[in-house]
C-alpha positions in Angstrom: 22.3 -22.0 0.9 20.4 -23.5 3.9 16.8 -22.8 4.8 17.2 -20.4 7.6 13.7 -19.7 8.9 10.1 -21.0 9.1 7.0 -19.4 7.6 3.5 -20.3 8.7 0.7 -20.0 6.1 -2.0 -19.2 8.8 -4.3 -21.9 10.0 -3.3 -24.2 12.8 -5.6 -26.8 14.2 -5.4 -25.9 17.9 -8.0 -24.7 20.4 -7.3 -20.9 20.3 -4.9 -18.2 19.4 -2.9 -18.4 22.6 -2.4 -22.2 22.2 -1.2 -21.6 18.6 1.3 -18.8 19.5 2.7 -20.6 22.5 3.2 -23.9 20.6 4.9 -22.2 17.6 7.1 -20.0 19.8 8.2 -23.0 22.0 8.7 -25.5 19.2 10.3 -23.2 16.5 12.4 -21.0 18.7 14.8 -19.9 15.9 14.0 -18.6 12.5 10.7 -17.2 13.6 9.9 -14.0 11.8 6.1 -13.8 11.9 3.5 -15.7 13.9 -0.2 -16.2 13.0 -3.1 -16.7 15.3 -4.0 -20.0 13.7 -7.3 -18.9 12.2 -9.1 -20.8 14.9 -12.8 -21.0 15.7 -15.1 -19.6 13.1 -12.2 -19.0 10.7 -10.9 -22.6 10.8 -12.4 -23.6 7.4 -11.0 -20.6 5.4 -13.7 -18.9 3.3 -16.5 -20.8 5.0 -16.2 -17.9 7.5 -17.4 -15.6 4.8 -20.2 -17.9 3.7 -21.7 -17.5 7.1 -21.6 -13.8 6.7 -23.2 -14.1 3.2 -26.1 -16.1 4.6 -27.1 -13.1 6.8 -27.7 -10.9 3.8 -31.4 -10.7 2.7 -30.4 -9.9 -0.9 -28.5 -13.2 -1.4 -30.5 -16.5 -1.6 -29.5 -20.1 -2.1 -28.9 -21.3 -5.7 -27.3 -24.6 -4.6 -27.7 -25.7 -1.0 -25.0 -26.6 1.5 -24.4 -30.2 2.4 -22.7 -31.5 -0.8 -20.0 -34.1 -0.5 -16.9 -33.0 1.3 -13.7 -32.8 -0.8 -15.2 -31.6 -4.0 -14.6 -27.9 -4.9 -17.3 -27.9 -7.5 -19.9 -28.8 -4.9 -19.5 -25.8 -2.6 -22.9 -24.2 -1.8 -23.8 -21.3 -4.1 -25.8 -18.1 -3.6 -27.4 -15.7 -6.1 -29.0 -12.3 -6.0 -32.6 -12.3 -4.7 -35.2 -11.4 -7.3 -35.3 -7.6 -7.7 -31.9 -7.0 -5.9 -29.8 -4.4 -7.6 -26.1 -5.3 -7.4 -25.2 -1.6 -7.6 -27.1 -0.9 -4.4 -26.2 -3.8 -2.1 -24.2 -3.3 1.0 -21.9 -5.8 2.6 -21.9 -6.5 6.4 -18.9 -6.3 8.7 -16.7 -9.0 7.2 -15.3 -9.9 10.6 -11.6 -10.2 10.0 -10.6 -7.0 11.7 -12.5 -7.8 14.9 -11.1 -11.4 15.0 -7.5 -10.3 14.5 -7.7 -7.4 16.9 -8.7 -9.9 19.6 -5.8 -12.1 18.7 -3.4 -9.1 18.6 -4.1 -8.6 22.3 -3.0 -12.2 23.0 0.1 -11.6 20.8 1.0 -8.4 22.7 0.5 -10.1 26.1 2.7 -13.1 25.2 5.4 -10.8 23.8 5.3 -8.8 27.0 5.8 -12.1 28.9 8.7 -13.0 26.7 6.9 -16.0 25.2 7.1 -14.4 21.7 10.5 -13.0 21.0 11.0 -9.3 20.3 11.0 -8.5 16.6 8.5 -11.2 15.6 5.5 -9.7 13.8 1.8 -10.6 14.2 0.8 -12.1 10.9 -2.8 -11.8 9.6 -4.2 -13.7 6.6 -6.9 -12.6 4.2 -8.4 -14.6 1.3 -8.4 -12.6 -1.8 -11.7 -11.0 -2.6 -12.1 -13.3 -5.6 -11.9 -16.3 -3.3 -15.2 -15.9 -1.6 -17.0 -14.4 -4.5 -16.0 -17.1 -7.0 -16.5 -19.8 -4.3 -20.0 -18.9 -3.3 -21.7 -16.7 -5.9 -23.2 -18.1 -9.1 -20.8 -17.5 -12.0 -23.0 -15.2 -14.0 -23.3 -12.7 -11.0 -19.7 -12.7 -9.7 -18.4 -9.7 -11.7 -21.4 -7.7 -10.6 -20.6 -8.2 -6.9 -16.8 -8.5 -6.9 -15.9 -4.7 -6.9 -18.2 -3.9 -3.9 -17.0 -6.9 -2.0 -13.4 -6.0 -2.7 -14.0 -2.5 -1.3 -15.6 -4.0 1.8 -12.6 -6.3 2.4 -10.1 -3.5 1.8 -12.0 -1.4 4.3 -11.8 -4.2 6.9 -8.1 -4.5 6.3 -7.6 -0.7 6.6 -9.5 -0.7 9.9 -7.3 -3.5 11.3 -4.0 -1.9 10.2 -5.0 1.5 11.7 -5.3 -0.2 15.1 -2.0 -2.1 15.2 1.5 -0.4 15.1 3.0 -0.7 11.6 6.2 -2.3 13.0 4.3 -5.1 14.7 2.1 -6.6 11.9 2.4 -8.4 8.5 -0.3 -9.2 6.0 -0.6 -12.3 3.9 -3.0 -12.7 0.9 -4.1 -16.3 0.3 -4.0 -16.9 -3.5 -5.7 -20.2 -4.2 -8.9 -19.8 -6.2 -6.9 -17.8 -8.8 -4.7 -20.9 -9.5 -7.8 -22.9 -9.9 -9.0 -20.5 -12.5 -5.6 -20.2 -14.3 -5.2 -23.9 -14.3 -8.9 -24.3 -15.5 -9.5 -26.7 -12.7 -12.9 -25.2 -11.8 -14.1 -23.6 -15.0 -12.7 -22.1 -18.2 -10.4 -19.2 -17.5 -6.8 -19.9 -18.2 -4.7 -17.4 -20.2 -7.6 -14.9 -20.9 -8.1 -14.5 -17.1 -4.4 -13.9 -16.3 -4.2 -10.1 -16.7 -7.3 -9.5 -14.6 -6.1 -11.8 -11.9 -2.7 -10.1 -11.8 -4.3 -6.6 -11.6 -6.5 -7.8 -8.7 -3.6 -9.3 -6.8 -1.6 -6.1 -7.3 -4.5 -4.1 -5.8 -4.4 -6.5 -2.8 -0.7 -5.9 -2.4 -1.0 -2.2 -2.7 -3.6 -2.0 0.0 -0.9 -2.7 2.5 1.1 0.4 3.4 4.8 0.4 2.4 6.0 0.1 6.0 4.2 -3.2 6.6 5.4 -6.5 5.1 2.9 -8.0 2.6 3.1 -11.6 1.3 1.4 -14.0 -1.1 0.6 -17.6 -0.3 0.6 -19.3 -3.7 -1.7 -22.3 -3.0 -3.3 -25.2 -4.8 -5.9 -25.7 -2.2 -6.4 -28.0 0.8 -10.1 -28.8 0.6 -10.6 -32.3 2.0 -6.9 -32.2 2.6 -6.2 -32.5 -1.1 -5.0 -30.1 -3.8 -7.6 -29.3 -6.5 -4.8 -30.5 -8.8 -1.1 -31.3 -8.5 1.0 -28.6 -10.1 3.4 -30.0 -12.7 6.1 -27.4 -11.9 6.6 -24.0 -10.3 6.3 -22.3 -13.6 2.8 -20.8 -13.1 3.6 -19.7 -9.5 6.8 -18.0 -10.7 5.0 -16.4 -13.5 2.3 -15.0 -11.2 4.8 -13.7 -8.7 6.9 -12.0 -11.5 3.8 -10.4 -12.9 2.5 -9.1 -9.6 5.9 -7.7 -8.8 6.0 -5.9 -12.1 2.5 -4.4 -11.7 2.3 -3.6 -8.0 3.3 -0.1 -6.7 5.1 -1.6 -3.7 7.3 -4.7 -3.3 6.0 -8.1 -2.3 7.8 -8.8 1.0 7.4 -12.6 1.2 5.9 -15.5 -0.7 5.3 -19.2 -0.1 5.4 -21.7 -3.0 3.5 -25.0 -3.2 5.7 -28.1 -3.4 3.9 -31.4 -3.2 5.7 -33.6 -0.6 6.6 -36.4 -3.1 8.1 -33.9 -5.6 11.8 -34.3 -6.2 12.1 -33.8 -10.0 14.5 -31.2 -11.3 11.9 -30.1 -13.8 9.6 -29.0 -11.0 12.0 -26.5 -9.5 13.7 -25.4 -12.7 11.3 -22.5 -13.4 12.9 -20.7 -10.3 15.7 -19.8 -12.7 13.3 -17.3 -14.2 12.3 -15.7 -10.9 12.4 -11.9 -11.5 11.1 -10.8 -8.1 13.2 -8.4 -6.1 16.1 -10.1 -4.4 14.8 -8.7 -1.2 11.6 -10.8 -1.5 11.6 -13.5 1.1 11.1 -16.9 -0.5 9.5 -19.9 1.3 9.0 -23.4 0.0 6.6 -26.1 1.2 9.2 -28.6 2.2 7.5 -29.6 5.5 5.4 -32.7 4.6 2.0 -33.2 6.2 2.7 -36.9 6.2 6.4 -37.4 6.7 6.0 -41.2 7.2 4.7 -41.4 3.6 7.6 -39.4 2.1 10.5 -41.3 0.5 13.6 -40.9 2.5 15.9 -38.2 1.3 13.2 -36.2 -0.5 13.5 -33.0 1.6 17.3 -33.0 1.0 16.8 -33.4 -2.7 14.2 -30.6 -2.7 16.5 -28.2 -0.9 19.3 -29.0 -3.3 17.1 -28.4 -6.3 15.8 -25.1 -4.9 19.3 -23.9 -4.4 20.4 -25.0 -7.9 17.5 -23.3 -9.6 17.9 -20.1 -7.6 21.6 -19.9 -8.4 20.6 -19.6 -12.1 18.1 -16.9 -11.4 18.8 -13.1 -11.8 18.8 -12.7 -8.1 21.2 -15.6 -7.5 21.5 -17.8 -4.5 19.9 -16.6 -1.3 18.6 -17.8 2.0 15.0 -19.1 2.0 12.5 -20.5 4.4 10.3 -23.6 4.8 6.6 -24.0 5.3 3.8 -26.5 4.8 1.9 -26.6 1.5 -1.1 -24.8 2.9 -2.0 -24.1 6.5 -2.3 -26.7 9.2 -6.0 -26.2 9.8 -7.0 -29.5 8.3 -4.2 -31.5 10.0 -5.2 -33.6 12.9 -4.8 -31.8 16.2 -2.7 -34.6 17.5 -0.3 -34.1 14.6 0.3 -30.4 15.2 3.2 -30.7 17.7 5.1 -33.1 15.5 4.5 -30.9 12.4 5.9 -27.9 14.3 8.9 -29.9 15.5 9.5 -30.9 11.9 10.0 -27.2 11.0 12.7 -26.9 13.6 14.3 -30.2 12.6 14.5 -29.3 8.9 16.1 -25.9 9.6 18.6 -27.6 11.9 19.5 -30.3 9.4 20.1 -27.8 6.6 
């Protein structure tokens, strides 16, 4: 079945939310279900937005300074508890997501009123999972001591945001990237023994979104320095994670985006989709929009689409429509490349 819509994973390297929404609406006029604000400004480098918040806390001090070589996950700056700080007594600041998204929502509402954004398109907000910033910026031996309180702070931020936007106008995406680094043991030992804890945490994230609001998972292998932390060998782990979260969460996962490296056209990469046990109503999106189309072998996108269809046909849910996206956001793409990338979404949908 053809790809029938476009999904956007969040970040878009344009000047501001209005520019992002106008460009997406103009260049992808059909198959648009949700529209992000582009995570522009302070949020443009994903969890670095939270690192700036962490630096304001007197009870966190540097353990490894910023300024390490770009492109290396293991060289992110690290913080630790200050001497004498009690992790059970610490308080987190305003994390900043709700305020940023509420400002962008006003832009969204105005553009919809003007007819720039079609009726029925939802305003999509993106949150990194609580584990992302904690495991990214806190020394390993103190992460568990701080994770629960930070998770509560993030869920409170999300609740405040969702209480201020009509439920039929918003959608929430959780960015699941650090978890794959742990499960793949790309950053540190984790692997199988971490799986159950990660699934439980992701289910809590999903369940924080009220049933009337779509919630999605962006299954990601990173984009730091415009590179994955590793290239996935197949969709097996992504399918396993989605199946497990679906089984544990109290509410359905509404949409999901899968990582597909732009060179990947092997049947074995897509074959694990035959084991997809997610609800047939879960919207599936595959990263078939290459960041560098000139470097992609001709015919790759067509082969990828055929292999997606074939693997889904063998799954319990059977063949279904699905959508396209880029592997991660477009926050690290060159600003000059954004219009062509958006046009490519439209062209792939039209060609299928």
